[in-house]
C-alpha positions as CSV (number, residue, x, y, z in Angstrom):
1,M,-2.6,-26.7,0.2
2,I,-5.8,-25.3,1.6
3,I,-6.2,-21.7,0.6
4,G,-8.8,-19.3,2.2
5,I,-10.1,-16.1,0.6
6,P,-12.0,-14.1,3.3
7,K,-14.3,-11.2,2.6
8,E,-12.5,-7.9,3.3
9,I,-14.1,-6.1,6.3
10,K,-12.1,-2.9,6.5
11,N,-14.3,0.2,6.0
12,N,-15.5,0.4,2.4
13,E,-12.9,-2.1,1.2
14,N,-14.5,-3.5,-1.9
15,R,-11.6,-5.5,-3.3
16,V,-11.1,-9.2,-3.1
17,A,-7.8,-11.0,-3.0
18,M,-8.4,-13.4,-5.8
19,T,-10.4,-13.5,-9.0
20,P,-12.2,-16.7,-10.2
21,A,-9.4,-17.0,-12.8
22,G,-6.9,-17.2,-9.9
23,V,-8.9,-19.9,-8.2
24,A,-8.9,-21.9,-11.4
25,E,-5.0,-21.7,-11.4
26,F,-4.8,-23.1,-7.9
27,K,-7.2,-25.9,-8.7
28,K,-5.0,-26.8,-11.7
29,Y,-2.2,-27.6,-9.3
30,G,-4.4,-29.6,-7.0
31,H,-5.0,-27.1,-4.2
32,T,-8.3,-26.6,-2.4
33,V,-9.7,-23.0,-2.3
34,Y,-12.4,-21.8,0.1
35,V,-14.0,-18.4,-0.6
36,Q,-16.3,-16.6,1.9
37,T,-19.7,-16.0,0.5
38,T,-20.1,-12.6,-1.3
39,A,-16.3,-11.9,-1.0
40,G,-16.1,-11.0,-4.6
41,E,-19.5,-9.4,-5.0
42,N,-18.3,-5.7,-4.8
43,S,-15.6,-6.4,-7.3
44,G,-18.0,-7.8,-9.8
45,F,-17.4,-11.6,-9.1
46,S,-20.4,-13.7,-7.9
47,D,-20.2,-16.8,-5.7
48,Q,-21.4,-18.8,-8.7
49,S,-18.3,-17.6,-10.7
50,Y,-16.0,-18.9,-8.0
51,I,-17.9,-22.2,-7.8
52,A,-17.6,-22.6,-11.6
53,A,-13.8,-22.0,-11.2
54,G,-13.6,-24.8,-8.6
55,A,-13.9,-23.0,-5.3
56,D,-15.9,-24.1,-2.3
57,I,-18.0,-21.3,-0.7
58,L,-18.2,-20.9,3.1
59,P,-20.7,-18.7,4.9
60,T,-18.5,-17.1,7.5
61,I,-15.1,-15.6,7.9
62,E,-14.5,-17.7,11.0
63,E,-14.9,-20.9,8.9
64,V,-12.5,-19.6,6.3
65,Y,-9.8,-18.9,8.8
66,H,-10.4,-22.1,10.7
67,I,-9.9,-24.4,7.6
68,A,-7.2,-22.6,5.6
69,E,-3.4,-23.1,5.8
70,M,-2.8,-20.0,3.7
71,I,-5.0,-16.9,3.9
72,I,-4.8,-14.5,0.9
73,K,-6.2,-11.1,1.6
74,V,-6.0,-7.5,0.3
75,K,-5.7,-5.5,3.5
76,E,-4.1,-6.2,6.9
77,P,-6.2,-8.1,9.4
78,I,-8.2,-5.8,11.7
79,A,-8.7,-6.3,15.4
80,S,-11.8,-8.5,15.0
81,E,-9.7,-10.9,12.9
82,Y,-6.7,-11.3,15.2
83,N,-8.1,-14.2,17.3
84,L,-9.1,-16.0,14.1
85,I,-5.5,-16.4,13.1
86,K,-3.9,-19.8,13.9
87,K,-0.3,-20.4,14.9
88,N,1.9,-21.0,11.8
89,Q,-0.9,-19.9,9.5
90,L,0.5,-18.2,6.5
91,L,-1.0,-14.7,5.7
92,F,-0.2,-13.2,2.3
93,T,-1.5,-9.6,2.1
94,Y,-0.6,-6.0,2.5
95,F,0.4,-5.5,6.2
96,H,2.2,-2.1,6.5
97,F,3.4,-3.1,10.0
98,A,5.5,0.1,10.4
99,S,2.2,2.1,10.7
100,S,0.5,-0.1,13.3
101,E,2.1,-1.2,16.5
102,P,-1.0,-3.1,17.7
103,L,-1.1,-5.2,14.5
104,T,2.6,-5.9,14.8
105,H,2.2,-7.2,18.4
106,A,-0.9,-9.2,17.5
107,M,0.8,-11.1,14.7
108,I,3.8,-11.9,16.9
109,E,1.5,-13.2,19.6
110,R,-0.6,-15.3,17.2
111,G,2.6,-16.9,15.8
112,A,1.5,-16.2,12.3
113,I,3.6,-16.3,9.2
114,C,3.3,-12.8,7.7
115,L,4.4,-12.3,4.2
116,A,3.8,-8.8,3.1
117,Y,3.0,-7.8,-0.5
118,E,4.6,-4.4,0.0
119,T,8.1,-5.8,0.8
120,V,8.3,-8.5,-1.9
121,E,11.3,-7.0,-3.7
122,K,13.2,-7.8,-6.9
123,A,16.9,-7.6,-7.4
124,D,16.5,-4.2,-9.1
125,R,14.7,-2.9,-5.9
126,S,11.4,-2.8,-7.6
127,L,8.3,-3.9,-5.6
128,P,6.2,-6.0,-8.0
129,L,3.2,-6.4,-5.6
130,L,3.1,-2.8,-4.6
131,I,3.3,-1.5,-8.2
132,P,-0.2,-2.2,-9.4
133,M,-1.9,-0.6,-6.4
134,S,0.6,2.2,-6.5
135,E,-0.4,2.8,-10.1
136,V,-4.1,2.9,-9.1
137,A,-3.5,5.1,-6.0
138,G,-1.3,7.5,-8.0
139,R,-3.9,8.1,-10.6
140,M,-6.7,8.3,-8.1
141,S,-4.9,10.9,-6.0
142,I,-5.3,13.4,-8.8
143,Q,-8.9,12.3,-9.4
144,E,-9.8,12.8,-5.7
145,G,-7.6,15.9,-5.3
146,A,-9.3,17.6,-8.3
147,K,-12.7,16.9,-6.7
148,Y,-11.8,18.3,-3.3
149,L,-10.5,21.5,-4.9
150,E,-14.1,22.3,-5.5
151,K,-15.5,25.1,-3.3
152,P,-18.5,23.1,-1.9
153,L,-15.9,20.6,-0.6
154,K,-13.9,23.4,1.1
155,G,-11.2,23.6,-1.6
156,K,-10.0,26.7,-3.4
157,G,-12.6,26.4,-6.2
158,I,-10.0,25.9,-8.9
159,L,-10.5,23.7,-12.0
160,L,-7.4,21.5,-12.3
161,G,-6.9,22.2,-16.0
162,G,-8.1,25.7,-16.1
163,V,-9.8,27.0,-19.3
164,P,-8.6,29.3,-22.2
165,G,-7.6,32.6,-20.7
166,V,-7.5,31.2,-17.1
167,P,-4.4,29.5,-15.7
168,P,-4.6,25.9,-14.6
169,A,-4.0,24.7,-11.0
170,K,-0.5,24.1,-9.7
171,V,0.1,20.5,-8.5
172,L,3.1,19.5,-6.4
173,V,4.1,15.8,-6.3
174,L,6.5,14.7,-3.5
175,G,8.2,11.6,-4.7
176,G,9.1,10.4,-8.2
177,G,8.4,6.7,-7.8
178,I,5.4,4.7,-9.2
179,V,2.8,6.7,-7.3
180,G,4.4,10.1,-8.1
181,T,4.9,9.3,-11.7
182,Q,1.3,8.2,-12.2
183,A,0.0,11.2,-10.3
184,A,2.1,13.6,-12.4
185,K,1.0,11.9,-15.7
186,M,-2.7,12.2,-14.7
187,A,-2.4,15.8,-13.5
188,A,-0.4,16.8,-16.6
189,G,-3.0,15.1,-18.8
190,M,-5.7,17.2,-17.2
191,G,-3.8,20.3,-18.1
192,A,-2.4,21.2,-14.6
193,H,1.0,22.8,-14.1
194,V,2.9,20.0,-12.3
195,T,6.1,20.1,-10.2
196,I,7.5,16.7,-9.2
197,M,10.3,16.4,-6.5
198,D,12.6,13.6,-5.7
199,L,15.9,13.0,-4.0
200,S,17.4,11.1,-7.0
201,L,18.9,13.2,-9.7
202,Q,19.0,10.1,-11.9
203,R,15.2,9.7,-11.4
204,L,14.6,13.4,-12.1
205,R,16.5,13.1,-15.4
206,Y,14.4,10.2,-16.4
207,L,11.1,12.0,-15.5
208,S,12.3,15.1,-17.3
209,D,12.7,13.0,-20.5
210,I,9.4,11.2,-20.4
211,M,7.0,13.9,-19.0
212,P,5.2,16.5,-21.1
213,A,6.2,20.1,-21.1
214,N,3.8,21.1,-18.3
215,V,5.8,19.0,-15.8
216,T,8.8,20.5,-14.0
217,T,11.3,18.4,-12.1
218,V,12.9,19.9,-8.9
219,M,15.4,18.4,-6.4
220,S,13.6,17.5,-3.1
221,N,14.9,19.3,0.0
222,H,13.4,21.3,2.8
223,Y,14.1,24.7,1.2
224,N,12.5,23.7,-2.2
225,I,9.5,22.1,-0.5
226,S,8.9,25.1,1.7
227,K,8.9,27.4,-1.3
228,A,6.8,25.1,-3.5
229,I,3.9,24.6,-1.1
230,T,3.3,28.4,-0.9
231,E,2.1,28.3,-4.5
232,A,0.6,24.8,-4.8
233,D,-3.1,24.2,-5.1
234,L,-2.9,20.4,-4.8
235,I,-0.1,18.5,-3.0
236,I,0.4,14.7,-3.4
237,G,2.4,12.8,-0.9
238,A,4.0,9.9,-2.7
239,V,7.1,9.0,-0.7
240,L,7.8,5.4,0.1
241,I,10.5,3.7,2.2
242,P,9.7,-0.1,1.7
243,G,8.5,-1.6,5.0
244,A,9.4,1.5,7.1
245,K,7.7,4.7,8.2
246,A,7.5,7.5,5.6
247,P,9.5,10.6,6.5
248,H,7.5,13.8,7.3
249,L,8.4,16.2,4.5
250,I,5.6,18.7,5.5
251,T,5.3,19.5,9.2
252,R,2.4,21.0,11.0
253,D,4.1,24.4,11.1
254,M,4.5,24.4,7.3
255,L,0.7,24.3,6.8
256,K,0.8,28.1,7.6
257,L,2.8,28.6,4.4
258,M,-0.1,27.3,2.3
259,S,-3.1,29.3,1.1
260,P,-6.5,28.4,2.5
261,G,-8.3,25.7,0.5
262,T,-5.1,23.9,-0.6
263,V,-5.7,20.1,-0.8
264,V,-3.2,17.5,0.4
265,V,-3.6,13.9,-0.6
266,D,-1.2,11.7,1.3
267,V,-0.9,8.4,-0.5
268,A,1.8,7.3,2.0
269,V,-0.6,7.4,4.9
270,D,-0.7,3.7,5.2
271,Q,3.0,3.9,6.0
272,G,2.6,6.7,8.5
273,G,2.3,9.5,6.0
274,C,4.8,12.0,4.7
275,I,2.7,15.0,5.8
276,E,2.8,15.3,9.6
277,T,-0.9,16.3,10.1
278,C,-2.2,13.3,8.1
279,K,-3.9,10.4,9.8
280,P,-5.8,7.5,8.1
281,T,-9.3,8.2,7.0
282,T,-11.9,6.1,5.2
283,H,-13.9,6.3,2.0
284,E,-17.0,6.9,4.2
285,D,-15.4,10.0,5.8
286,P,-12.3,10.8,3.6
287,T,-11.3,14.3,4.6
288,F,-10.6,16.6,7.5
289,I,-9.4,20.2,7.7
290,I,-6.5,21.6,9.7
291,D,-5.5,25.3,9.4
292,D,-7.9,25.6,6.4
293,I,-6.0,22.9,4.6
294,V,-8.1,20.0,3.2
295,H,-6.5,16.6,4.1
296,Y,-7.5,13.5,2.0
297,C,-5.9,10.5,3.7
298,V,-7.8,7.4,2.7
299,A,-5.5,4.4,3.5
300,N,-7.1,2.1,0.9
301,M,-7.7,4.3,-2.1
302,P,-7.8,1.5,-4.7
303,G,-10.8,0.0,-2.8
304,A,-13.0,2.6,-4.4
305,V,-12.3,1.1,-7.9
306,P,-12.4,-2.6,-6.9
307,Y,-13.0,-4.2,-10.3
308,T,-9.8,-2.6,-11.8
309,S,-7.9,-3.1,-8.6
310,T,-8.8,-6.7,-8.0
311,L,-7.8,-7.7,-11.6
312,A,-4.5,-5.7,-11.3
313,L,-3.6,-7.2,-7.9
314,T,-4.4,-10.8,-8.9
315,N,-2.2,-10.4,-12.0
316,A,0.7,-9.5,-9.8
317,T,0.2,-11.8,-6.7
318,L,-0.9,-15.0,-8.4
319,P,2.6,-16.3,-9.5
320,Y,3.9,-15.7,-6.0
321,A,0.9,-17.3,-4.3
322,L,1.3,-20.4,-6.5
323,Q,4.9,-20.8,-5.4
324,L,3.9,-20.5,-1.8
325,A,1.1,-23.1,-2.2
326,N,3.2,-25.5,-4.4
327,K,6.3,-25.5,-2.3
328,G,5.3,-24.4,1.2
329,W,6.3,-21.0,2.5
330,E,9.7,-22.1,3.9
331,N,10.9,-23.8,0.7
332,A,9.5,-21.0,-1.5
333,C,11.3,-18.3,0.5
334,K,14.5,-20.3,0.5
335,E,14.4,-20.7,-3.3
336,N,13.0,-17.2,-4.2
337,E,14.8,-14.2,-2.8
338,E,11.9,-12.0,-3.7
339,L,9.5,-13.9,-1.5
340,K,12.1,-14.1,1.3
341,N,12.2,-10.3,1.2
342,G,8.4,-10.4,1.8
343,L,8.7,-12.1,5.2
344,N,8.0,-9.6,8.0
345,I,7.0,-11.7,10.9
346,A,7.5,-15.5,11.3
347,K,7.4,-17.9,14.2
348,G,6.7,-15.0,16.6
349,K,9.8,-13.0,15.4
350,I,10.2,-9.8,13.4
351,V,12.5,-10.6,10.4
352,Y,12.1,-7.3,8.6
353,K,14.4,-4.6,9.9
354,G,12.2,-1.6,9.1
355,V,9.4,-3.1,11.2
356,A,11.6,-3.8,14.2
357,E,13.1,-0.3,14.0
358,A,9.7,1.4,13.8
359,W,8.6,0.0,17.2
360,D,12.1,-0.6,18.8
361,L,11.5,-4.3,18.9
362,P,14.0,-7.2,18.6
363,F,15.1,-7.9,15.0
364,Y,16.0,-11.4,13.7
365,E,17.8,-12.2,10.5
366,V,15.3,-13.9,8.1
367,E,17.6,-16.9,8.0
368,A,16.9,-17.4,11.7
369,V,13.4,-18.7,10.9
370,L,14.4,-20.4,7.7
371,F,17.7,-22.2,8.6
372,T,19.1,-21.7,12.1
373,S,18.3,-20.9,15.7
374,P,17.2,-17.3,16.0
375,I,19.6,-14.7,17.5
376,A,17.9,-11.5,18.5
377,I,19.5,-8.1,17.6
378,N,18.2,-5.6,20.1
379,S,20.1,-2.4,20.1
380,E,20.9,-0.1,17.2
381,N,24.7,-0.6,17.7
382,E,24.2,-4.4,17.5
383,R,22.1,-4.0,14.4
384,Q,24.9,-2.0,12.7
385,E,27.5,-4.5,13.8
386,S,25.5,-7.4,12.3
387,Y,25.6,-6.0,8.8
């Protein structure tokens, strides 16, 4: 198969989808890999390192898209890339379709095969291609939140860990998954008083067992959230519903309950955000203020630490990418349920329920594009009857 690795062009996205070591693995199986020039430069990988691994270097993104059968990326294509995508071209990347209706329609219209990292799912419901970046984002959320608590950046002027004789900051983490767990660990390690909320009592029991004494677990509900945000100095939004929009746990009206200078970091912003007032920002302009509350909503947080992120991402994606290259996407998805779960759009049809529901578009069973003639499921009642 011919694989293309374009340079990421989203604002301040410094990651690259494949390391030279990953290229060498593809070459071992007889595949051809084209890498856009300087694609790995910001992650610490030179063109020469890719050439040494067996890649061919192309000067433009247009040439990479034109020649490749499979495009491997980090972030979803942006508008300037839409027309470069060919019919039946396989794109393997983070898509987060439920947060972008224009992207969804564009990929349907282009006839692309869209296999999303974030919905590749194991039998135990874990998300192996989301985990490494969730680990990075969870840890970074505390790092960035602590910075924006500084007074010159419009925060409260509180040191996260305090000092002897002065109490530490109070951190509220909404969600006890990978992001929330990593955020709580980092905040606790810096000496903050941490409260972590989740809907699952089983998960809270687990977190209570593994976390240090300065972490408190609390059941997540509207009453408890409303009470906790009145005291929190830093709030981390870490809620994820795979492939679907995140629920709004903090509404615009609830900002009035917070004290001025509180910082919110919504890691779920690339899935619509779990804080109603959050909207995607960039590393170049990461924050905005509403009702005296500092909002940090960078949608590609791991892009700020590209060397770590690129290595962690390639470690996770490479085994799946090799299956797609070696077998073709249809056979790979037929044989591997995890990859089949990753299909979001194929042959002009939405085959992931959360995406169809987000934009009230026709939904097709994934088997429709793998085995049989497609049958659209349009209404909510029809969706329910089909399961």
